[in-house]
C-alpha positions in Angstrom: 74.2 -36.3 39.9 70.9 -35.4 41.6 68.3 -33.6 39.6 66.6 -30.5 41.1 63.2 -29.6 39.9 62.9 -26.0 38.8 60.3 -24.0 40.7 59.6 -21.9 37.6 60.8 -21.6 34.1 63.6 -19.0 33.9 62.5 -15.7 32.6 59.5 -14.9 34.8 56.8 -16.1 37.2 54.0 -18.4 36.3 51.3 -16.8 34.2 47.6 -17.6 34.0 46.6 -19.4 30.8 44.7 -17.4 28.3 42.7 -19.2 25.7 43.2 -22.8 26.9 44.4 -25.2 24.2 42.8 -28.6 23.7 43.1 -30.7 26.8 45.1 -33.4 25.1 47.5 -30.9 23.7 47.7 -29.2 27.1 48.7 -32.6 28.6 51.2 -33.6 26.0 52.8 -30.2 25.8 52.4 -29.2 29.4 54.3 -26.1 30.5 53.4 -26.5 34.2 53.3 -29.9 36.0 52.3 -30.8 39.5 53.9 -34.0 40.9 51.5 -35.4 43.5 53.1 -38.1 45.7 56.6 -36.7 45.1 59.0 -38.4 47.4 62.5 -38.1 48.8 62.8 -41.9 49.2 65.3 -43.2 46.7 63.9 -45.7 44.2 60.3 -44.9 45.0 57.7 -44.0 42.3 57.6 -40.5 43.7 61.3 -40.1 43.5 61.7 -41.5 40.0 58.9 -39.2 38.8 60.8 -36.2 40.1 63.9 -37.3 38.3 62.3 -38.1 35.0 60.3 -34.9 34.8 63.5 -33.0 35.6 65.1 -34.5 32.6 62.6 -32.8 30.3 64.4 -30.7 27.7 61.4 -28.3 27.7 61.9 -27.5 31.4 58.3 -27.1 32.5 57.4 -25.2 35.6 57.2 -28.0 38.2 55.6 -28.2 41.6 56.1 -31.0 44.1 53.1 -31.9 46.2 53.2 -34.1 49.3 52.1 -33.1 52.9 54.9 -35.3 54.4 57.7 -33.1 53.0 58.5 -29.4 53.4 61.2 -29.9 50.7 62.9 -32.6 48.7 66.5 -32.2 47.8 66.3 -28.4 48.2 63.1 -27.9 46.3 60.0 -26.8 48.3 57.1 -29.2 48.5 53.5 -28.1 48.8 51.1 -29.9 51.1 48.2 -30.0 48.6 47.1 -29.2 45.1 45.0 -26.4 46.5 48.3 -24.6 47.4 49.6 -24.3 43.8 50.1 -20.8 42.6 48.5 -21.5 39.2 46.1 -24.0 37.5 48.6 -26.4 36.0 48.5 -28.1 32.6 49.3 -31.5 34.0 49.1 -33.4 37.3 51.0 -36.6 37.8 49.4 -38.8 40.4 51.9 -41.2 42.0 49.6 -42.1 44.8 47.9 -45.3 46.1 44.6 -46.3 44.5 42.9 -45.4 47.7 43.9 -41.8 47.2 43.2 -41.5 43.5 39.6 -40.3 43.7 40.4 -37.5 46.2 43.5 -36.3 44.4 41.8 -36.3 40.9 38.9 -34.4 42.4 41.4 -31.9 43.8 43.0 -31.5 40.4 39.6 -30.8 38.9 38.9 -28.2 41.5 42.1 -26.2 40.7 41.2 -26.4 37.0 44.1 -28.6 36.0 43.9 -29.4 32.3 45.0 -33.1 32.5 46.4 -35.9 34.7 48.5 -39.1 34.5 47.3 -41.9 36.7 50.1 -44.5 37.2 48.1 -46.7 39.5 45.7 -49.4 38.4 42.6 -47.9 40.0 41.5 -51.2 41.6 38.4 -51.2 43.7 38.8 -51.9 47.4 37.3 -55.2 48.7 33.5 -54.7 48.9 33.5 -51.6 46.7 33.1 -51.1 43.0 33.0 -48.4 40.3 36.3 -46.5 41.1 37.4 -46.3 37.4 33.9 -45.1 36.4 34.0 -42.3 39.1 37.5 -41.2 38.1 36.4 -41.0 34.4 33.3 -39.0 35.3 35.3 -36.6 37.4 37.7 -35.9 34.6 35.1 -35.6 31.9 33.0 -33.2 34.0 36.1 -31.0 34.4 37.1 -31.3 30.7 40.4 -33.0 31.7 42.5 -35.3 29.6 43.7 -38.4 31.4 46.5 -40.8 30.6 45.9 -44.1 32.3 45.0 -45.5 34.7 47.6 -48.3 34.8 50.0 -46.6 32.5 53.7 -45.7 32.3 52.9 -42.1 31.2 54.4 -40.5 28.0 57.4 -38.9 26.5 56.9 -36.1 24.0 60.3 -36.1 22.3 59.2 -33.4 19.8 58.2 -31.0 22.5 60.7 -32.0 25.2 58.4 -33.4 28.0 59.0 -36.6 30.0 55.8 -37.4 32.0 56.8 -40.8 33.4 57.4 -42.3 36.8 59.8 -45.0 35.6 63.4 -44.7 34.5 63.7 -44.7 30.8 66.7 -43.8 28.5 67.0 -40.5 26.7 65.1 -41.1 23.5 66.5 -40.3 20.1 64.3 -38.0 18.2 62.8 -39.5 15.1 59.7 -40.1 12.9 57.9 -42.8 14.9 54.9 -42.0 17.1 54.0 -45.0 19.3 50.8 -45.4 21.3 50.5 -48.7 23.3 48.1 -50.1 25.8 51.0 -52.0 27.3 53.5 -50.5 29.7 55.9 -53.4 29.1 55.8 -52.9 25.3 56.4 -49.1 25.9 59.6 -49.8 27.9 60.8 -52.6 25.5 60.6 -50.4 22.4 62.1 -47.4 24.2 65.1 -49.5 25.1 65.3 -51.6 21.9 68.4 -49.9 20.5 66.9 -50.1 17.0 67.2 -47.8 14.1 64.3 -45.5 14.8 63.7 -42.6 17.0 60.4 -41.1 18.3 58.3 -38.0 18.0 56.0 -39.2 20.7 55.7 -42.4 22.9 52.5 -42.9 25.0 51.7 -45.7 27.4 47.9 -45.1 27.5 46.9 -47.9 29.8 43.2 -48.3 30.5 42.2 -45.1 28.7 39.6 -44.1 31.2 39.1 -40.8 29.4 41.7 -40.2 26.7 41.9 -42.9 24.0 44.6 -44.0 21.6 42.6 -42.2 18.9 43.2 -38.9 20.6 46.9 -39.5 21.0 47.1 -40.6 17.4 45.3 -37.4 16.3 47.8 -35.3 18.2 50.8 -37.2 16.9 49.6 -36.8 13.3 49.6 -33.1 13.8 53.3 -33.1 14.6 55.6 -32.4 11.6 58.0 -34.9 13.1 55.7 -37.8 12.8 56.1 -39.9 9.7 55.2 -43.3 11.0 52.5 -44.3 13.5 52.8 -47.5 15.6 49.8 -48.8 17.5 49.9 -51.6 20.0 46.2 -52.1 21.1 44.0 -54.6 22.9 40.7 -52.9 22.4 39.0 -50.2 20.3 37.6 -47.7 22.7 36.7 -44.8 20.3 36.0 -46.2 16.9 34.8 -43.0 15.1 37.9 -41.0 16.2 40.2 -43.9 15.5 38.8 -44.3 12.0 39.2 -40.5 11.4 42.8 -40.7 12.5 43.6 -43.7 10.3 41.9 -41.9 7.4 44.1 -38.8 8.1 47.2 -40.9 8.2 46.3 -42.6 4.9 45.7 -39.2 3.2 49.1 -37.9 4.5 50.9 -41.1 3.4 51.9 -41.9 7.0 52.3 -45.7 7.4 50.4 -47.1 10.3 51.8 -50.3 11.9 49.3 -52.2 14.2 49.9 -55.0 16.6 46.6 -56.0 18.1 45.9 -58.7 20.7 42.8 -60.6 21.9 42.1 -62.5 18.6 41.7 -65.8 20.3 39.1 -66.7 22.9 41.9 -67.1 25.5 43.4 -63.7 24.4 40.0 -61.9 24.7 39.5 -63.3 28.2 43.0 -62.1 29.3 42.4 -58.7 27.9 39.2 -58.4 29.9 41.1 -59.5 33.0 44.0 -57.2 32.4 42.2 -53.9 31.7 38.4 -54.5 31.9 38.2 -53.7 28.2 36.2 -55.7 25.6 38.8 -56.9 23.1 37.9 -56.4 19.5 37.4 -59.6 17.6 40.2 -60.3 15.1 37.8 -59.8 12.2 37.2 -56.2 13.4 41.0 -55.5 13.3 41.2 -57.1 9.9 38.4 -55.0 8.5 39.8 -51.8 10.0 43.3 -52.5 8.6 41.9 -53.3 5.2 39.8 -50.2 5.0 42.7 -47.8 5.8 45.8 -49.5 4.5 47.1 -50.3 8.0 50.0 -52.7 8.2 49.1 -55.5 10.7 52.0 -57.2 12.4 51.7 -60.3 14.6 54.5 -60.0 17.1 57.0 -57.5 18.5 59.8 -58.7 16.3 57.8 -58.0 13.2 56.7 -54.7 14.7 60.3 -53.6 15.4 61.6 -54.6 11.9 58.7 -52.9 10.2 59.1 -49.7 12.1 62.8 -49.7 11.4 62.2 -50.0 7.7 59.5 -47.3 7.6 61.6 -44.9 9.6 64.4 -44.8 7.1 63.8 -41.7 5.1 63.9 -43.2 1.6 61.2 -42.8 -1.0 61.0 -44.9 -4.2 58.8 -45.4 -7.2 57.0 -48.7 -6.9 53.7 -50.4 -7.4 51.7 -52.7 -5.1 53.5 -56.0 -5.0 51.6 -59.1 -6.3 52.8 -62.6 -6.9 52.5 -63.1 -10.7 51.0 -66.2 -12.3 53.4 -68.7 -13.8 55.3 -67.0 -16.6 53.7 -63.6 -16.2 56.2 -60.7 -16.0 56.6 -58.7 -12.9 55.7 -55.0 -13.1 58.6 -52.6 -12.4 59.6 -52.2 -8.8 57.4 -55.0 -7.5 59.8 -57.4 -5.8 62.8 -57.7 -3.5 66.3 -58.9 -4.2 68.6 -60.5 -1.7 72.4 -61.3 -1.7 73.7 -64.2 0.4 77.0 -65.7 1.5 75.4 -69.2 2.0 73.6 -71.5 -0.4 71.6 -73.1 2.3 70.5 -69.8 3.8 69.6 -68.5 0.4 67.2 -71.5 -0.1 65.9 -71.0 3.4 65.0 -67.4 2.6 63.4 -68.4 -0.7 61.2 -71.0 1.2 60.1 -68.5 3.8 59.4 -65.8 1.2 57.2 -68.2 -0.7 55.3 -69.1 2.4 54.9 -65.4 3.4 54.0 -64.1 0.0 57.0 -62.0 -0.5 58.0 -62.0 -4.2 61.5 -61.8 -5.6 61.9 -59.5 -8.6 62.5 -61.3 -11.9 65.9 -59.9 -13.1 66.4 -58.4 -16.6 69.0 -59.8 -19.0 71.4 -56.8 -18.4 71.4 -57.4 -14.7 72.1 -61.1 -15.2 75.0 -60.3 -17.5 76.4 -57.7 -15.0 76.2 -60.2 -12.1 77.8 -63.0 -14.2 80.7 -60.7 -14.9 81.3 -60.2 -11.2 80.7 -63.7 -9.8 83.2 -66.5 -9.5 82.9 -69.3 -12.1 80.2 -71.8 -11.2 77.9 -69.3 -9.5 74.6 -68.5 -11.2 73.3 -65.0 -11.5 69.8 -65.3 -10.0 67.6 -63.8 -7.4 68.0 -64.6 -4.6 71.7 -64.5 -5.2 74.5 -66.7 -3.6 77.7 -64.7 -4.0 80.1 -66.8 -2.0 82.8 -68.5 -4.1 86.5 -68.2 -3.4 86.0 -65.6 -0.6 88.3 -63.1 -2.3 87.5 -59.4 -2.7 84.5 -59.7 -0.4 83.8 -55.9 -0.2 83.9 -55.0 -3.9 82.2 -58.2 -4.9 79.2 -57.8 -2.6 79.0 -54.1 -3.2 78.8 -54.6 -7.0 76.2 -57.4 -6.7 74.0 -55.3 -4.4 74.4 -52.3 -6.8 73.5 -54.4 -9.8 70.4 -55.6 -8.2 69.4 -52.1 -7.0 69.8 -50.8 -10.6 67.3 -53.4 -12.0 63.9 -51.7 -12.7 62.0 -54.7 -11.3 63.7 -54.5 -7.9 61.9 -52.4 -5.3 64.2 -53.1 -2.3 67.5 -54.8 -1.8 68.7 -56.7 1.3 72.1 -58.1 2.2 71.0 -61.4 3.8 73.9 -62.3 6.1 74.1 -63.1 9.7 76.2 -60.0 10.5 78.1 -61.9 13.3 81.0 -60.3 15.1 84.0 -61.0 12.9 86.8 -62.2 15.1 89.5 -61.1 12.7 88.1 -57.6 12.6 86.9 -57.9 8.9 84.2 -55.3 8.2 83.7 -56.0 4.5 79.9 -56.6 4.8 79.2 -53.3 6.5 81.4 -51.4 4.0 79.8 -53.2 1.0 76.2 -52.5 2.0 77.1 -48.9 2.8 78.7 -48.4 -0.6 75.7 -49.9 -2.4 73.2 -47.8 -0.4 75.1 -44.7 -1.3 74.6 -45.3 -5.0 70.8 -45.9 -5.0 67.6 -44.2 -3.8 65.9 -47.5 -3.3 65.6 -49.1 0.2 68.6 -51.1 1.2 68.7 -53.2 4.4 70.6 -56.0 6.1 68.5 -59.1 6.7 70.0 -61.0 9.6 68.8 -64.5 10.4 69.5 -64.8 14.1 69.1 -61.8 16.4 71.3 -63.2 19.2 74.2 -63.5 16.7 74.1 -59.9 15.4 77.2 -57.8 16.1 75.9 -54.8 18.1 78.7 -52.6 17.0 78.2 -53.3 13.3 74.5 -52.9 13.6 74.9 -49.6 15.4 77.2 -48.4 12.7 74.8 -49.3 9.9 71.8 -47.8 11.7 73.7 -44.6 12.4 74.2 -44.3 8.6 70.5 -44.8 8.0 70.6 -48.5 7.0 68.0 -50.8 8.7 69.2 -54.0 10.3 66.3 -56.5 10.3 66.8 -58.9 13.1 65.1 -62.2 12.0 64.5 -63.8 8.7 60.8 -64.2 9.1 60.2 -60.8 10.7 62.5 -59.1 8.3 60.8 -60.6 5.2 57.4 -59.6 6.6 58.7 -56.1 7.1 59.9 -56.0 3.5 56.4 -57.1 2.4 54.9 -54.2 4.4 57.3 -51.8 2.7 56.4 -53.1 -0.8 52.7 -53.0 0.0 52.9 -49.4 1.1 54.4 -48.3 -2.2 51.0 -48.8 -3.9 48.9 -45.7 -3.5 45.8 -46.9 -1.7 42.4 -45.6 -2.4 40.7 -44.0 0.7 37.6 -45.7 1.9 34.5 -44.5 0.0 32.2 -42.2 1.9 29.2 -43.8 3.5 26.1 -43.2 1.5 23.2 -41.5 3.1 20.9 -44.1 4.5 17.8 -44.5 2.5 14.5 -44.4 4.3 12.6 -47.5 3.3 10.0 -49.9 4.5 12.9 -52.2 5.5 14.0 -50.0 8.4 10.5 -49.8 9.7 10.0 -53.5 9.3 13.3 -54.5 11.0 12.7 -52.1 13.9 9.1 -53.2 14.4 7.8 -56.0 16.5 9.6 -59.3 15.8 6.3 -61.0 15.3 5.6 -58.8 12.3 8.7 -59.9 10.4 8.2 -63.5 11.4 4.6 -63.4 10.2 5.8 -62.4 6.7 8.0 -65.5 6.4 11.4 -66.0 4.8 10.2 -65.0 1.3 10.3 -61.4 2.3 14.0 -61.7 3.2 14.8 -62.6 -0.4 12.9 -59.5 -1.4 15.2 -57.5 0.9 18.2 -58.8 -1.0 16.7 -58.0 -4.4 16.0 -54.5 -3.3 19.7 -54.0 -2.8 20.7 -55.5 -6.1 21.6 -59.0 -4.9 20.0 -61.6 -7.2 18.0 -64.3 -5.3 16.1 -67.4 -6.2 12.4 -67.0 -6.7 10.6 -68.1 -3.5 7.0 -68.3 -2.3 5.7 -69.1 1.1 3.1 -71.8 1.7 1.0 -73.0 4.7 -0.8 -75.9 3.2 0.0 -78.8 0.8 -2.1 -77.2 -1.9 -0.4 -73.9 -1.6 3.0 -75.6 -1.8 2.1 -77.4 -5.0 0.7 -74.1 -6.5 3.9 -72.4 -5.6 6.0 -75.1 -7.2 4.0 -75.0 -10.4 4.4 -71.2 -10.6 8.2 -71.3 -10.0 8.8 -74.3 -12.2 10.3 -77.7 -11.4 12.7 -78.8 -10.0 12.2 -76.9 -6.8 13.5 -76.8 -3.2 11.1 -77.1 -0.3 12.3 -75.9 3.1 10.7 -75.3 6.5 9.7 -71.7 7.2 8.8 -72.1 10.8 9.9 -68.9 12.6 11.5 -70.8 15.6 13.9 -72.7 13.2 16.9 -70.6 12.2 19.1 -73.3 10.8 17.0 -75.5 8.6 19.5 -78.1 7.6 20.3 -78.9 11.2 16.8 -80.4 11.6 16.4 -82.0 8.2 14.3 -79.1 7.1 15.5 -78.8 3.5 14.5 -81.0 0.5 16.4 -80.5 -2.7 15.8 -81.4 -6.4 12.1 -82.1 -6.3 11.2 -82.7 -9.9 7.5 -83.2 -10.0 4.3 -82.6 -7.9 4.5 -86.1 -6.4 8.0 -85.4 -4.9 7.1 -81.9 -3.9 3.9 -83.1 -2.1 5.7 -85.9 -0.3 8.4 -83.4 0.8 5.7 -81.1 2.2 4.0 -83.9 4.0 7.2 -84.9 5.8 8.2 -81.3 6.8 4.7 -80.4 8.0 4.5 -83.5 10.1 7.9 -83.1 11.7 8.4 -79.4 11.9 5.2 -77.5 11.2 3.0 -76.5 8.2 4.9 -73.4 7.1 7.3 -74.0 4.2 9.2 -72.0 1.6 9.2 -73.2 -2.0 12.2 -72.0 -3.9 13.6 -72.1 -7.4 16.5 -74.5 -7.9 19.6 -72.5 -8.7 22.0 -73.5 -11.4 25.1 -75.2 -10.1 28.2 -73.2 -9.2 30.8 -72.4 -6.6 29.2 -71.7 -3.2 30.2 -68.6 -1.1 28.8 -67.3 2.2 28.2 -63.6 2.6 27.2 -62.0 5.8 26.8 -59.0 8.0 28.1 -59.4 11.6 28.0 -56.8 14.3 31.1 -55.7 16.1 30.7 -53.9 19.5 33.1 -51.1 18.5 32.9 -50.8 14.7 29.3 -51.8 14.1 28.3 -53.8 11.0 31.1 -55.7 9.2 30.9 -57.7 6.0 32.1 -61.3 6.1 33.0 -63.3 3.0 34.0 -67.0 3.0 33.5 -70.2 1.1 30.0 -71.5 1.5 28.2 -74.8 1.7 30.6 -77.8 1.9 33.6 -75.7 0.9 33.5 -73.9 4.2 34.9 -77.0 5.8 37.7 -77.2 3.2 38.6 -73.5 3.2 38.5 -72.4 6.8 39.1 -68.8 6.1 37.2 -65.5 5.7 37.7 -61.9 4.7 36.2 -59.2 6.9 35.5 -55.8 5.5 34.4 -52.5 6.9 31.5 -51.0 4.8 31.1 -49.2 2.6 32.9 -51.5 0.1 33.4 -50.8 -3.5 33.2 -53.3 -6.3 37.0 -53.2 -6.7 37.6 -53.7 -3.0 35.2 -56.7 -3.2 37.3 -58.2 -6.0 40.5 -57.6 -4.0 39.0 -59.3 -1.0 37.9 -62.3 -3.0 41.4 -62.6 -4.5 42.9 -63.0 -1.0 40.8 -66.1 -0.3 41.9 -69.6 -1.4 38.5 -70.3 -2.8 39.4 -67.7 -5.5 41.1 -70.5 -7.4 37.8 -72.4 -7.4 35.9 -69.3 -8.6 38.5 -68.9 -11.4 37.6 -72.3 -12.7 39.7 -75.1 -11.2 40.2 -78.5 -12.9 38.3 -77.5 -16.1 35.2 -76.2 -14.4 33.7 -73.0 -15.8 34.9 -69.8 -14.1 32.4 -67.8 -12.1 31.4 -64.3 -13.1 33.5 -62.4 -10.6 32.0 -59.1 -11.5 28.6 -60.4 -10.6 30.0 -61.7 -7.3 31.6 -58.4 -6.6 28.3 -56.6 -7.4 26.5 -58.8 -4.8 29.1 -58.0 -2.2 28.8 -54.3 -3.0 25.0 -54.6 -2.7 25.4 -56.2 0.7 27.6 -53.3 1.7 24.9 -50.8 0.7 22.4 -52.8 2.8 24.8 -52.7 5.8 25.2 -49.0 5.4 21.5 -48.5 5.3 20.2 -51.0 7.8 23.3 -52.2 9.7 22.1 -50.5 12.9 18.9 -52.5 12.8 20.6 -55.9 12.4 22.4 -58.3 14.7 23.3 -60.5 11.7 22.5 -61.4 8.1 23.7 -64.6 6.4 23.5 -65.5 2.7 24.6 -69.1 2.5 25.0 -70.1 -0.1 25.6 -67.5 -2.8 25.9 -69.7 -5.8 28.4 -68.3 -8.3 28.5 -69.5 -11.9 29.5 -68.2 -15.3 26.1 -66.5 -15.7 26.1 -64.7 -12.4 25.6 -65.1 -8.7 22.4 -65.9 -6.9 21.4 -66.1 -3.2 19.9 -69.5 -2.5 19.2 -69.0 1.2 19.2 -66.0 3.6 18.7 -65.5 7.3 18.0 -62.0 8.7 18.3 -61.5 12.5 17.1 -58.0 13.6 18.7 -56.4 16.6 17.0 -57.3 19.8 17.5 -53.8 21.2 15.8 -52.2 18.3 12.4 -53.7 18.9 
């Protein structure tokens, strides 16, 4: 049946807007829409646009605009935007790139509040700057813009379809999705999964309106209880951080799929949209600061969304894998029921690899399971139930219920393949539905092979509010996200007010001034922020070097302090363990002859585990803290934690615990354990330094920070002021 676009909303003629709402709200809740490039040609973008807007339950006043038509399917068509009877809330631009600039300017002249640009806004050969000019036009007019290069949006909560591509009628639900990818937009809208939407936005290039603005709007909808972000760049870091903080305060889970973490990925992002992809460390820091659930592919995204969208709350604590023999806290692990011994072992292997803990069952639960199982089967978690195959429904229902009743279990999954049963048996769906009806804890089906899942059975379970996770790995990761979210996360601490100090003046002054002071002053900088550092004195002659060594006390370290040499070890510029004046003098003579007369004489730090701490600058987020193994360990433990300052002492401890070098710090193979509180204090001190001086730095490296039982001390430091701050 052909759709006809209403000329006006029933009940009266168009009215002039009074106090105009925010431009983003005006766009996403538009009550009047102009369709520029409307077409009567079947299958064209202009024709699809008409049809899709006409399907809007909110029935906005709609005006067709195209000088080639007097009418389209019985609806009048205006020749130009200037002919509209009112300033519309939204203009959809289904026009070639060559016409975009003219039409957006026309929209601005009629005081349209917003626009959707479907085209990519490519420059014509021999020209440049089209996207910048479009953005300037919209900003000057105070317009919100979705796109360019987007699919548009569907506001399910307010009944508006502003798209030019055929999409299904969307079920209403708690998920708000903002994606830079039109393909991901369509894939998730058509996924037939167990979640509905409050809002779905394909934001494209975000010439004006960013993902942060859409997220802010979505979080203002009562319908939004989960936020999904699929992003390739951070275009508005302050507003994005504010939105994530708002979601965290409201206990709205945020699920993030970011791309561009590899060199190849970053190059492809730039080629795709012209955006500068955020480095993976920036996403890591952002997620850690605001409790965002990072996923790594679309399968994990869909499974995690489905779990979060089920409206079940439970009492739990943050899930941690216990040390050998340590009891699990209540509600900190999952439980799974299987019909295959091999698949049970497979799930156990994957869960161990992914860090998803199984709850340790209590004695009462074990006794209850033993009473239900066939002889020879062991009551355990994960649980293999299949024995004789008799009484499948009551057996599985009882085992699932017994596990759900155990205080240590936070979530239960029926881990079966959910294949189409050729004999019509539906024991598995009935069993899991019966178990779910008897508990407030999350219950899900964990299917191993998506292609084998029975669509009818999955639809039945989802209609009853039971998630069907389509993949063992992605499903286990989704369960881990669910467990992690049960822990109430502390909001990021407020950034301290930057302290005015000599350091900001020194770091923003002429580079020659800092270089003239030598490396010793960089150790003073660390000490001013509570980071212990070795004693160090600069020297420019052999006599000065020996005086410095005597004052510090042998053994000492002598290293080059020539300003042009940033990485001293690379040029043989560091001499260690110099135990007397003869050794120190010989070391000075060698360095002076090869590299120059300026040296730094340093105290020899006590042995300990070496870490590297640093400040790195991200183009979007600014200064980030980086923690990794240091010295030779950096080659063994090729990993790092990236944090967004400010960082508290407890957050520093948590970041250290995520690194494999934590086992070395704890005292591996009989070695003394490092003072982790002292290490955390050093990280917190570096965080304060980043908050105060981060805008004046391109980088700061402490490598190594030597960590032992008596504390942590910086043995070397490199400070790189920002070139633009000079």
